[in-house]
SESELO-641977 format. One record per residue (C-alpha): residue in one letter; x, z, y. Coordinates in steps of 0.02 Angstrom, whole numbers, plus 50000, padded with zeros to 5 digits. Layout:
N
@aa: A; c1: X; c3: Z; c2: Y .
...
# end
This chain:
197
@aa: M; c1: 54405; c3: 55277; c2: 53406 .
@aa: A; c1: 54410; c3: 55440; c2: 53328 .
@aa: D; c1: 54521; c3: 55574; c2: 53276 .
@aa: E; c1: 54557; c3: 55658; c2: 53114 .
@aa: Q; c1: 54414; c3: 55788; c2: 53163 .
@aa: G; c1: 54280; c3: 55666; c2: 53193 .
@aa: N; c1: 54270; c3: 55684; c2: 53360 .
@aa: D; c1: 54272; c3: 55524; c2: 53497 .
@aa: V; c1: 54434; c3: 55509; c2: 53570 .
@aa: L; c1: 54378; c3: 55411; c2: 53715 .
@aa: T; c1: 54245; c3: 55528; c2: 53761 .
@aa: D; c1: 54289; c3: 55688; c2: 53709 .
@aa: L; c1: 54342; c3: 55804; c2: 53862 .
@aa: D; c1: 54326; c3: 55956; c2: 53764 .
@aa: N; c1: 54497; c3: 55932; c2: 53698 .
@aa: M; c1: 54567; c3: 55938; c2: 53876 .
@aa: A; c1: 54487; c3: 56109; c2: 53899 .
@aa: P; c1: 54641; c3: 56241; c2: 53917 .
@aa: A; c1: 54645; c3: 56331; c2: 53747 .
@aa: G; c1: 54605; c3: 56526; c2: 53756 .
@aa: G; c1: 54506; c3: 56510; c2: 53933 .
@aa: P; c1: 54357; c3: 56595; c2: 53962 .
@aa: Q; c1: 54202; c3: 56533; c2: 53840 .
@aa: P; c1: 54055; c3: 56463; c2: 53930 .
@aa: M; c1: 53898; c3: 56569; c2: 53930 .
@aa: N; c1: 53714; c3: 56521; c2: 53830 .
@aa: G; c1: 53834; c3: 56352; c2: 53805 .
@aa: A; c1: 53855; c3: 56306; c2: 53968 .
@aa: D; c1: 54010; c3: 56218; c2: 54013 .
@aa: T; c1: 54060; c3: 56238; c2: 54196 .
@aa: Q; c1: 54256; c3: 56252; c2: 54184 .
@aa: P; c1: 54330; c3: 56112; c2: 54284 .
@aa: V; c1: 54431; c3: 55970; c2: 54188 .
@aa: A; c1: 54532; c3: 55831; c2: 54225 .
@aa: G; c1: 54667; c3: 55733; c2: 54110 .
@aa: I; c1: 54736; c3: 55566; c2: 54068 .
@aa: V; c1: 54624; c3: 55514; c2: 53898 .
@aa: T; c1: 54718; c3: 55358; c2: 53867 .
@aa: Q; c1: 54840; c3: 55232; c2: 53955 .
@aa: Y; c1: 54871; c3: 55050; c2: 53915 .
@aa: V; c1: 54928; c3: 54886; c2: 53997 .
@aa: K; c1: 54775; c3: 54797; c2: 54054 .
@aa: D; c1: 54895; c3: 54644; c2: 54112 .
@aa: L; c1: 55080; c3: 54595; c2: 54126 .
@aa: S; c1: 55141; c3: 54434; c2: 54207 .
@aa: V; c1: 55332; c3: 54381; c2: 54193 .
@aa: E; c1: 55380; c3: 54243; c2: 54287 .
@aa: N; c1: 55559; c3: 54166; c2: 54270 .
@aa: P; c1: 55533; c3: 53982; c2: 54395 .
@aa: R; c1: 55715; c3: 53956; c2: 54417 .
@aa: A; c1: 55808; c3: 53980; c2: 54256 .
@aa: P; c1: 55921; c3: 53971; c2: 54198 .
@aa: D; c1: 55989; c3: 53906; c2: 54375 .
@aa: S; c1: 55956; c3: 54081; c2: 54430 .
@aa: F; c1: 56081; c3: 54152; c2: 54320 .
@aa: Q; c1: 56209; c3: 54073; c2: 54396 .
@aa: W; c1: 56157; c3: 54126; c2: 54589 .
@aa: R; c1: 56285; c3: 54229; c2: 54663 .
@aa: D; c1: 56180; c3: 54286; c2: 54828 .
@aa: Q; c1: 56114; c3: 54479; c2: 54822 .
@aa: P; c1: 55921; c3: 54457; c2: 54801 .
@aa: E; c1: 55791; c3: 54511; c2: 54926 .
@aa: M; c1: 55688; c3: 54641; c2: 54827 .
@aa: D; c1: 55479; c3: 54665; c2: 54895 .
@aa: V; c1: 55375; c3: 54791; c2: 54788 .
@aa: Q; c1: 55207; c3: 54811; c2: 54822 .
@aa: F; c1: 55083; c3: 54928; c2: 54732 .
@aa: N; c1: 54897; c3: 54974; c2: 54748 .
@aa: I; c1: 54785; c3: 55084; c2: 54659 .
@aa: G; c1: 54624; c3: 55049; c2: 54615 .
@aa: A; c1: 54478; c3: 55144; c2: 54502 .
@aa: A; c1: 54323; c3: 55084; c2: 54430 .
@aa: K; c1: 54194; c3: 55197; c2: 54347 .
@aa: V; c1: 54168; c3: 55196; c2: 54164 .
@aa: N; c1: 54034; c3: 55320; c2: 54149 .
@aa: E; c1: 53990; c3: 55480; c2: 54213 .
@aa: E; c1: 54143; c3: 55572; c2: 54154 .
@aa: L; c1: 54281; c3: 55446; c2: 54132 .
@aa: T; c1: 54344; c3: 55321; c2: 54268 .
@aa: E; c1: 54460; c3: 55206; c2: 54240 .
@aa: I; c1: 54631; c3: 55195; c2: 54363 .
@aa: E; c1: 54722; c3: 55056; c2: 54392 .
@aa: L; c1: 54905; c3: 55057; c2: 54451 .
@aa: K; c1: 54957; c3: 54876; c2: 54512 .
@aa: V; c1: 55139; c3: 54835; c2: 54536 .
@aa: T; c1: 55226; c3: 54679; c2: 54585 .
@aa: A; c1: 55394; c3: 54645; c2: 54600 .
@aa: T; c1: 55471; c3: 54494; c2: 54672 .
@aa: S; c1: 55666; c3: 54449; c2: 54676 .
@aa: K; c1: 55716; c3: 54306; c2: 54802 .
@aa: T; c1: 55873; c3: 54225; c2: 54863 .
@aa: A; c1: 55915; c3: 54082; c2: 54963 .
@aa: Q; c1: 55908; c3: 53975; c2: 54834 .
@aa: G; c1: 55732; c3: 54028; c2: 54784 .
@aa: T; c1: 55625; c3: 54169; c2: 54684 .
@aa: A; c1: 55733; c3: 54215; c2: 54542 .
@aa: Y; c1: 55587; c3: 54312; c2: 54451 .
@aa: I; c1: 55408; c3: 54384; c2: 54481 .
@aa: V; c1: 55336; c3: 54544; c2: 54399 .
@aa: D; c1: 55153; c3: 54580; c2: 54407 .
@aa: L; c1: 55095; c3: 54742; c2: 54312 .
@aa: A; c1: 54909; c3: 54816; c2: 54283 .
@aa: Y; c1: 54939; c3: 54981; c2: 54211 .
@aa: C; c1: 54790; c3: 55081; c2: 54181 .
@aa: G; c1: 54735; c3: 55247; c2: 54139 .
@aa: L; c1: 54562; c3: 55316; c2: 54074 .
@aa: V; c1: 54537; c3: 55465; c2: 54159 .
@aa: G; c1: 54406; c3: 55604; c2: 54086 .
@aa: M; c1: 54326; c3: 55734; c2: 54235 .
@aa: R; c1: 54204; c3: 55862; c2: 54217 .
@aa: N; c1: 54143; c3: 55989; c2: 54323 .
@aa: M; c1: 54237; c3: 55952; c2: 54484 .
@aa: A; c1: 54207; c3: 55942; c2: 54677 .
@aa: E; c1: 54189; c3: 55775; c2: 54734 .
@aa: D; c1: 54354; c3: 55796; c2: 54840 .
@aa: Q; c1: 54455; c3: 55865; c2: 54697 .
@aa: K; c1: 54420; c3: 55705; c2: 54598 .
@aa: Q; c1: 54480; c3: 55594; c2: 54740 .
@aa: M; c1: 54631; c3: 55696; c2: 54728 .
@aa: F; c1: 54641; c3: 55701; c2: 54554 .
@aa: L; c1: 54616; c3: 55502; c2: 54533 .
@aa: F; c1: 54714; c3: 55427; c2: 54679 .
@aa: A; c1: 54850; c3: 55555; c2: 54683 .
@aa: E; c1: 54876; c3: 55659; c2: 54540 .
@aa: A; c1: 54826; c3: 55518; c2: 54396 .
@aa: P; c1: 54953; c3: 55377; c2: 54481 .
@aa: R; c1: 55087; c3: 55517; c2: 54480 .
@aa: I; c1: 55071; c3: 55523; c2: 54295 .
@aa: L; c1: 55050; c3: 55354; c2: 54252 .
@aa: F; c1: 55203; c3: 55298; c2: 54388 .
@aa: P; c1: 55343; c3: 55328; c2: 54261 .
@aa: F; c1: 55270; c3: 55226; c2: 54131 .
@aa: A; c1: 55222; c3: 55079; c2: 54241 .
@aa: R; c1: 55412; c3: 55094; c2: 54291 .
@aa: R; c1: 55491; c3: 55073; c2: 54133 .
@aa: I; c1: 55375; c3: 54931; c2: 54099 .
@aa: I; c1: 55447; c3: 54838; c2: 54233 .
@aa: A; c1: 55635; c3: 54882; c2: 54199 .
@aa: D; c1: 55604; c3: 54816; c2: 54024 .
@aa: A; c1: 55508; c3: 54663; c2: 54090 .
@aa: V; c1: 55664; c3: 54622; c2: 54221 .
@aa: R; c1: 55792; c3: 54648; c2: 54091 .
@aa: D; c1: 55691; c3: 54539; c2: 53945 .
@aa: A; c1: 55688; c3: 54400; c2: 54087 .
@aa: G; c1: 55873; c3: 54390; c2: 54098 .
@aa: F; c1: 55915; c3: 54496; c2: 54254 .
@aa: A; c1: 55972; c3: 54695; c2: 54271 .
@aa: P; c1: 55830; c3: 54798; c2: 54254 .
@aa: L; c1: 55740; c3: 54850; c2: 54401 .
@aa: M; c1: 55734; c3: 55054; c2: 54431 .
@aa: L; c1: 55591; c3: 55096; c2: 54551 .
@aa: D; c1: 55615; c3: 55245; c2: 54652 .
@aa: P; c1: 55467; c3: 55375; c2: 54604 .
@aa: I; c1: 55324; c3: 55366; c2: 54746 .
@aa: D; c1: 55243; c3: 55517; c2: 54824 .
@aa: F; c1: 55067; c3: 55481; c2: 54763 .
@aa: N; c1: 55009; c3: 55654; c2: 54826 .
@aa: G; c1: 55085; c3: 55622; c2: 55010 .
@aa: L; c1: 55029; c3: 55445; c2: 55009 .
@aa: Y; c1: 54840; c3: 55485; c2: 54973 .
@aa: V; c1: 54837; c3: 55651; c2: 55101 .
@aa: Q; c1: 54923; c3: 55511; c2: 55229 .
@aa: Q; c1: 54791; c3: 55394; c2: 55210 .
@aa: L; c1: 54636; c3: 55529; c2: 55204 .
@aa: A; c1: 54707; c3: 55583; c2: 55379 .
@aa: A; c1: 54714; c3: 55420; c2: 55447 .
@aa: R; c1: 54535; c3: 55368; c2: 55389 .
@aa: R; c1: 54467; c3: 55535; c2: 55446 .
@aa: A; c1: 54533; c3: 55500; c2: 55614 .
@aa: Q; c1: 54483; c3: 55329; c2: 55632 .
@aa: E; c1: 54315; c3: 55410; c2: 55559 .
@aa: Q; c1: 54315; c3: 55524; c2: 55695 .
@aa: A; c1: 54358; c3: 55391; c2: 55838 .
@aa: G; c1: 54225; c3: 55289; c2: 55786 .
@aa: G; c1: 54084; c3: 55441; c2: 55809 .
@aa: D; c1: 54044; c3: 55428; c2: 55608 .
@aa: Q; c1: 54048; c3: 55583; c2: 55497 .
@aa: V; c1: 54187; c3: 55580; c2: 55374 .
@aa: G; c1: 54123; c3: 55598; c2: 55188 .
@aa: G; c1: 54186; c3: 55587; c2: 55032 .
@aa: E; c1: 54097; c3: 55439; c2: 54963 .
@aa: Q; c1: 54225; c3: 55309; c2: 54991 .
@aa: P; c1: 54407; c3: 55340; c2: 54916 .
@aa: P; c1: 54555; c3: 55309; c2: 55042 .
@aa: Q; c1: 54620; c3: 55134; c2: 55010 .
@aa: M; c1: 54792; c3: 55156; c2: 54931 .
@aa: G; c1: 54931; c3: 55021; c2: 54929 .
@aa: G; c1: 55112; c3: 55007; c2: 54991 .
@aa: R; c1: 55263; c3: 54898; c2: 55014 .
@aa: G; c1: 55434; c3: 54932; c2: 54964 .
@aa: D; c1: 55589; c3: 54855; c2: 54972 .
@aa: G; c1: 55627; c3: 54867; c2: 54786 .
@aa: T; c1: 55675; c3: 55048; c2: 54776 .
@aa: G; c1: 55505; c3: 55082; c2: 54744 .
@aa: G; c1: 55485; c3: 55201; c2: 54909 .
@aa: A; c1: 55341; c3: 55118; c2: 55022 .
@aa: N; c1: 55370; c3: 55091; c2: 55186 .
# end
């Protein structure tokens, strides 16, 4: 995929460098660069198993919202971040709907320390992607015949810091050295408001 200038949009990280910034000496590009190159729906599933009966139910539904963040390296400069969100609505009569979304962003990074990369991948990138995933889920629930589900914002930075601290404490208790090779496992459950418990 190319833009009007013939640059490869998926790998041209030069377009993400700040304009008017210092020019590299001798052609060396040493400025840290990170950004979302593109974003997309990778998988979307909407189940409405009890329709049309579920539209007659009067009970207040019980909501369960779960999310998880995964990363898959594409090449040295690109990583796919997957924000997976599952929203389930149930009443005493049964399941009203299940929406399962995998929303991805292709993240470009260059000249960054490993801890900065991990922070961008598991805190900043999900924060950028979440509003788009939230809208897709709201539309999917509405299109299934229910009132749109409006998820509250999630503090991905706070969750990242919390899970990183828990991992470090666990490694120190086990006598292991803390290393940056493995990212913290990000995930959570919510009560339908989008906040993780």
